[in-house]
N, C-alpha and C positions, 0 to 999 in steps of 0.2 A: 105190501103183501109178504107174509113170511113163507119161506120155502122149507119143506119138510126135511128134517135132518136125515132121516132114513133114505130119502131120495138122493141127498147129497152123497152119502156114503156109498149108495148103490152105483152112482155114476163114476166114482173113483175106484171101483172094484178092482181092476187089474193093478192099479198102483198100490192099493191097500194090501194086496197079496205080497208085494215086495216089501212094503213097510212092515208087515207082520213078521217077515223073516229077519228084520233088522231092529225090531222093537220100536218102530216108528209109530207115532200116534197123530191122527188128524183130529184136532179138537175144534168142533164147530162152536164158535162163541155167540154168534148172532146171525140172523137172517132177515132182519127188518128191512122193509122197502126194497127187497130184491138185492140187497148187498150182503154177500156172505162173508162173514169175518171168520178167519181160520188161523189157528196156531198149530204149527208143526212141532211136535214135542217128542220126548223119549229119545230114541235112537237118531232122530233127525237133528237134535241139538248138536251143533258143531260138525255135522257130516258135510263133506265137500260136495256130495250129490244133492243136497237139499234144494238148491236152485232149480235143478233139472226136475226134481220131484214136484216142486211148486209149479213149474211150467206145465207139466202133464196134468196136474190137478186143475189149474186155471183153464187149460184148453177143454177139459171134460166138463167143467162146471159152467163155462160160458155158453155151452151148447144147450143148457137147460132153459126151459121156458121161464119167463119172469125173472131172470137173473140180470141185474144191471152191472154188477161188479163183484169181483172176488178180491178181498183184501187180506193179505197175510200180515198179521199183527207183528210178527217177528221180522218182517222185511225180507222174506226169502225169495221174492221174485223181483229181480232187477228190472228197471224200466225198459231196457232194450229187449229183454225176453218178452215182457208184456206186449210191447209194440210188435214184435215178430208174430206172436200168437194172434193178436188183433188183425194183422194183415192177412194171416192165413185164414182166419174165420171169415173175413170180408170176401176173400177170393172164393172160398167154398160157398158162401151165400150167393154170390154172383152166378156160380155154376148152376145152382139149384133154381135160380130165378129164370134162367134161359129156357 
């Protein structure tokens, strides 16, 4: 199932405002099978804050329905950050299930 690109951009709204100020671009490359492939471009290229930006985007997008994974084709999200967010999302889901 493909995920609507407009929905993706809407969910990263607060992050997008910051990216706009720094000429950062979120390029959605693919959304097939619930896997969102993203490239962070423009002002994000070479920026030391890009991993934190990717972490915020990953957190927002993983909350969307039908999303299996968010893949940053430029490798902006280190595995330890991905694990941290996954643990946070699991803890949040447990709270909602109680």
